[in-house]
C-alpha positions, 0 to 999 in steps of 0.5 A, spaced: 626 410 442 629 411 435 634 406 436 629 401 439 625 402 432 631 401 428 632 394 431 625 392 430 625 394 423 631 390 422 628 384 425 622 385 421 626 385 415 630 379 417 623 375 419 620 376 412 626 374 408 626 368 412 619 366 413 619 361 407 624 357 412 619 357 418 616 351 420 608 351 419 607 349 426 610 356 428 606 360 424 601 364 428 604 362 435 610 367 436 609 374 435 612 381 435 609 388 436 610 393 430 605 398 431 599 401 435 593 406 433 586 408 435 581 404 433 578 410 430 584 411 426 585 418 429 592 421 430 595 420 437 599 425 440 603 427 447 602 422 453 598 418 449 603 417 443 608 416 448 604 411 452 603 407 446 610 407 444 612 404 451 607 398 450 611 396 444 618 397 448 615 393 454 611 388 451 615 387 444 614 379 444 608 374 445 607 367 444 600 363 444 599 356 446 592 354 445 589 358 450 595 360 454 599 367 452 606 367 454 609 374 456 617 373 456 619 380 457 619 384 462 617 379 467 616 372 464 609 369 465 604 364 462 597 366 463 590 364 460 587 369 455 581 370 459 586 372 465 590 377 460 586 383 462 591 389 462 598 390 459 601 394 465 596 392 471 596 399 473 590 402 477 588 409 477 586 411 484 582 417 483 577 413 478 576 407 483 582 403 482 580 403 474 585 399 470 589 404 466 589 400 460 584 394 460 584 389 454 577 387 452 579 383 446 584 379 442 583 377 435 588 373 431 589 371 424 594 368 419 598 374 419 596 379 425 595 378 432 590 384 434 590 386 442 584 391 443 584 395 449 581 401 453 586 406 455 584 411 460 589 416 460 587 419 454 582 426 454 579 423 448 572 420 449 573 414 445 578 410 449 579 404 444 586 402 442 589 396 439 596 393 439 598 390 433 603 384 432 605 380 426 608 373 426 615 371 427 619 364 427 620 360 433 627 361 432 627 368 431 622 369 437 627 365 442 633 369 439 630 376 440 627 375 447 634 371 449 638 377 447 633 382 450 633 379 457 640 378 457 641 386 456 636 387 461 639 383 466 646 386 464 643 393 466 640 391 472 646 388 475 650 394 473 646 398 479 652 398 484 653 403 489 657 409 485 663 411 489 662 419 490 667 419 495 672 423 491 666 428 489 669 427 482 663 428 477 667 427 471 668 419 473 664 415 468 657 414 469 655 407 471 652 403 465 645 404 467 645 411 466 649 412 460 643 413 455 635 413 455 635 407 451 639 403 457 635 407 462 628 404 459 630 397 461 630 398 468 623 399 469 620 398 462 613 401 464 615 407 468 610 411 464 604 407 467 607 408 474 608 415 473 601 416 470 597 412 476 602 416 481 605 409 483 611 410 488 613 403 490 618 402 485 625 404 483 625 410 477 629 413 472 630 420 471 630 423 464 629 431 463 632 436 458 634 443 459 636 448 454 640 454 457 642 460 454 649 465 455 649 471 451 643 468 446 647 462 445 643 456 447 646 450 450 643 443 451 643 439 457 640 432 460 639 429 467 640 422 467 638 419 474 635 414 479 630 414 484 628 410 490 634 405 489 632 402 496 626 399 493 630 395 489 634 393 495 640 397 492 644 403 493 645 408 488 651 412 491 656 413 497 660 418 500 665 414 504 660 409 508 654 414 507 649 411 502 644 415 498 638 412 495 638 417 489 643 419 484 643 424 478 648 426 473 647 433 469 650 432 462 652 436 456 650 435 449 657 432 448 655 427 453 660 430 458 658 430 465 657 437 468 655 435 475 652 430 479 647 430 485 646 425 491 640 425 495 637 421 501 631 422 506 632 421 513 639 420 514 642 420 521 646 426 523 652 422 524 652 420 517 651 427 515 656 429 519 661 424 516 659 427 509 660 434 512 667 432 514 669 429 508 667 435 504 671 440 509 677 436 509 678 435 501 677 443 500 680 446 507 681 453 503 675 454 499 671 460 499 664 458 503 657 461 502 651 459 507 644 459 507 639 458 513 644 458 519 642 463 525 646 470 523 648 475 528 648 482 525 652 488 527 646 492 531 645 485 535 639 483 532 639 475 530 635 472 524 633 465 526 635 458 523 631 456 517 627 450 516 633 448 511 640 449 512 646 449 506 653 450 506 657 451 499 664 450 497 667 454 492 673 451 489 677 453 483 674 447 479 668 445 482 662 448 486 660 443 492 653 444 496 651 440 502 643 441 504 640 439 510 633 439 510 628 438 515 630 442 521 626 439 527 620 444 529 623 445 536 630 447 534 626 452 528 622 455 534 628 456 538 631 460 532 638 460 535 642 456 540 646 459 546 647 465 541 651 461 536 650 464 529 654 466 523 657 474 522 659 477 516 666 478 519 667 470 520 672 466 516 671 459 513 673 455 519 668 459 524 662 458 519 663 451 519 664 451 526 657 454 527 654 449 522 657 443 526 654 445 532 647 445 529 648 438 526 649 436 534 642 438 535 638 434 530 637 426 530 636 426 522 634 430 516 634 429 509 641 430 505 643 433 498 649 433 496 651 437 489 658 437 485 658 442 479 663 444 475 664 452 476 662 453 469 655 449 469 654 453 476 655 459 473 650 458 467 645 455 472 645 461 476 645 466 470 638 471 471 636 469 464 636 462 466 632 462 472 625 460 470 622 453 472 621 451 465 628 452 463 630 448 470 627 441 471 627 437 477 633 438 482 636 444 478 630 449 479 631 447 487 639 448 486 638 455 483 632 457 488 631 453 494 637 455 498 638 462 496 636 469 499 631 473 495 636 478 495 641 474 492 636 472 486 635 479 484 643 479 482 
């Protein structure tokens, strides 16, 4: 956001310096967004402030031609003023499909264009807001909109399948996951989609975590993409197996410390391919497991869990494979043909148990995590096991596929 506002500031300065050269017919026809505020001038905070910042970024330019309004970005369209009823056209299902933002007035003058609208996302009684535009020259408008479209096109075209076959989290992230400013270009109105619980678009994931080690704080961010299939794209692949979701966990020096891949409803042959590729890369790694049937010394057996996981602990990284959604019939059976892990089994035998139970399912949700050993250790420190410190998948990584007695350590 700061980089964008600096860009807007520079643009405004250049506009003012060159205003005397503008053609008279350009004045009042081309506009750039500069601010937003409540009609009653009360301060804006929290999500409301973020929403207004989103509108400025998502609809930075407009052109007015008679009774028509040209919206060049993010999706170019030309509509009549009376049809310009909302910026985002997102609706709140719980409020009878009421528009999240609804325009009720457009006022233009020589030096300003004011678009008045209601914003239903605020908890305040007064829901009237305004987005303020100032005039720019046609040349400046065309140059700026062309540059913005080209930048977004470049980012969208960079959404190629990220090859994770080598399980190397240190590889350079794809362009579209380099930073938040770039990620915003994928879906400029994502905040509106989130507030209205719309789930029919590809979405970016941006989260912050502050972890501690011996009273020293360390800052991390999650850069990710979800539901790439909705954009007819693939987020990542391991061999021939594709994933719809991809995340990177990045430290304060912008270095990757881990990655996570996720795919719903994966057929078992694809799960098996991923399992075999990980096993072949780390044949001598120490293993830990969760959710597999287990036979104890006294002969008792604990049944299979609804989710099962296997973790490879290597010298440089920790790799976790999670199979979620074991079929009810297998879950109810608890154990098949007395095949279960025991405390004295070696790594090969543990993998054989997992391989057997994979043959008993048709499909499941699959997650794969590859973390640096240091980041894995930091995440699992008892002082960091709080959901407020571990957003999103990181919280699940630490808590969901471990036994309660492990969490007490």
